[in-house]
N, C-alpha and C positions, 0 to 999 in steps of 0.2 A: 232675530232671524227673519229673513224676507223670502218670499216666493220668487220664482224665476221672473214672473211678470212684474212684480214690484221692483225687483232689481233692475229690470230693463227700463221701467219708468223713471227710476232714480238716475240711471245712466243718461237718459234723454234730458232730464232736468239739468244735469251737469253740463251736457253739451250746449244747452241753451244759455247757461251762465257763461260758458266759454265764448259763445258768439257775442253776448252782451259786452263782455270785456273787450273783445276785438273792436266792436262798434265804438265803444267809448274811447279807446286808444286812438282810433282813426279820427274821431270827432275832435279830440283835444289836441291833436297835432298842430292845429292852427293857432293854439294859444302860445304865448311866450313861455319859455322855459321856467321863468320865475313863478309862473302861476300853476305849474304842474309839479307833482310829487311822485317819486318812485314808489311803485307798489308791486307786490307779488301776489299771485293767487295760486295756491296748490290744492288740487282736489284729486281724489283717487278713490277707487272702489276695488276691494279684493276680499276674498273669503277670509274670515277670521274666527278664531275660537279661543276663548280664554284657556290658557295652558292647564289650569287646574281641572277644567272640565274635560280636556283631552285625556288626561290621566284616568278619568273615571269611565271613559267610553268603553263599551263592551265589544263593539265591532269596529274595524278600521273605517276611517272616514271615506265615504263613497260619493258624496254629493259635491258637485262642482257646478258653477254657472259660467 
């Protein structure tokens, strides 16, 4: 579990990684195709709770970020 401020810090770090990927793609465009490899980067952030814990919850979930 993370606080709102920690979640925002993680989101900022993910944005930084996305910017780095964009920079590397732009930099490597000058290389021949034979020297480049297809890659994918998938990152995401969403609220999550293990379903077994949800069943034990006393009150409905009220926290969202």
